[in-house]
Wavefront OBJ file of the C-alpha trace (Angstrom):
o trace
v 158.648 94.780 -43.915
v 162.520 94.810 -43.528
v 162.668 91.160 -45.528
v 160.569 92.605 -48.100
v 162.811 95.656 -48.622
v 165.959 93.600 -48.638
v 164.356 91.226 -51.118
v 163.475 94.350 -53.266
v 166.892 95.484 -53.286
v 168.542 92.343 -54.422
v 165.703 90.875 -56.585
v 163.306 93.544 -57.431
v 165.199 95.050 -60.339
v 167.472 93.963 -63.209
v 170.177 96.372 -61.697
v 170.334 95.274 -57.986
v 171.363 97.323 -55.075
v 174.853 96.154 -53.643
v 174.945 94.187 -50.483
v 177.016 96.836 -48.862
v 174.659 99.767 -49.813
v 171.581 97.763 -48.857
v 173.193 97.286 -45.408
v 173.827 100.731 -44.964
v 170.326 101.856 -45.978
v 168.684 99.189 -43.309
v 171.391 100.492 -40.777
v 173.259 97.607 -40.211
v 176.793 95.849 -41.029
v 177.164 93.558 -44.020
v 177.781 90.657 -41.966
v 174.477 91.047 -40.195
v 172.891 91.595 -43.770
v 174.413 88.569 -45.266
v 173.041 86.592 -42.042
v 169.711 87.684 -42.321
v 169.390 88.116 -45.858
v 171.913 86.185 -47.686
v 169.517 83.312 -48.552
v 168.173 85.825 -51.426
v 171.232 84.827 -53.282
v 171.848 81.769 -55.061
v 174.052 80.150 -57.605
v 171.934 81.178 -60.617
v 171.665 84.673 -59.362
v 175.353 85.125 -59.191
v 175.800 83.545 -62.715
v 173.117 86.153 -64.118
v 174.793 89.081 -62.360
v 178.076 88.340 -63.918
v 176.256 87.918 -67.327
v 174.661 91.396 -66.921
v 178.174 92.957 -65.805
v 179.817 91.510 -69.025
v 177.059 92.783 -71.109
v 177.303 96.416 -69.512
v 181.123 96.269 -69.182
v 183.214 99.451 -70.066
v 186.141 98.766 -72.373
v 189.361 100.465 -71.218
l 1 2 3 4 5 6 7 8 9 10 11 12 13 14 15 16 17 18 19 20 21 22 23 24 25 26 27 28 29 30 31 32 33 34 35 36 37 38 39 40 41 42 43 44 45 46 47 48 49 50 51 52 53 54 55 56 57 58 59 60
């Protein structure tokens, strides 16, 4: 169940939950989270995350 929850935090939405927030919700450190669930992020996911960020960026 924990793996499914972590996967949904990061891949279950077009607006993923941050690693820090997911780790806090699961009751462990960011380091533990990355060691256990870091495989849910790959190069394509990082690229898409930055594309979404650029599309929704607030101009200063």
